[in-house]
N, C-alpha and C positions, 0 to 999 in steps of 0.2 A: 685484757685492753693495748688493744696497739697502740702504735704510739700516736698514731692521731689525731685518737681519738684521747690521749692522758696529752699531748699537747693543742687542743683543735684553741683556735679562734676563730671569728663571724668569715678576714680572709681565707685564712682554710678553707673551711668549711664552703665555703662563694665555690669559690675553687673546684674543689670536689664536686658541689653540685653539676655548675652547668658543663665539666669534668662527664661527666653523668648521666645531664644529657646530652649530651653532646654526642655521645657511647651509643645510647639506646635508643636514641630519639625517642626522645619520652617529654611528660610533661616536664612543669620543676614540684608541684606535690610528688611525684609521682620518685620523681628525683632522692626529695627529699624521708617518703617512707620509705624506699629501695635502701638506703643510706643508714636510714634506721635498723630497719631486720636485717642487712648485715653488719652492721656492726652493736649488736643490741644490745642500743641506745633506745629507750622512747620519746616521740615524738613532740609532749611536751617538756620530753628537756631543753630538743633541738630551737626552739625561739627565741634564745640567746644569744645566738650563731646566728641567727639568719638574719642578713643584708641586712638595709634596705635595696639597692634593689636588685634583690630575689621579693627583697616584699611585694615590690612597683609589678614581677615580671610573674609573679604568682592570682596580683592585685585582676592584671594583663588576659589572665589564661580564666578564673573562673567569671571577668563580663564576656570572655566572648562562650563562656559552656551558656549563662546563662541568655 
């Protein structure tokens, strides 16, 4: 377990997701799944760390795909 995981907050997770989206130029959902896989975390466990800002961006992405 990394230090990031031990002290993970909504704010830190939001920054990690935003950085991953920017660095890899991938959608938000892919960034969240990438972070989960990289850190051996279950996506369901990350729900509590997804901020309203990220939720809005995920919803916007989903609407574009539909």
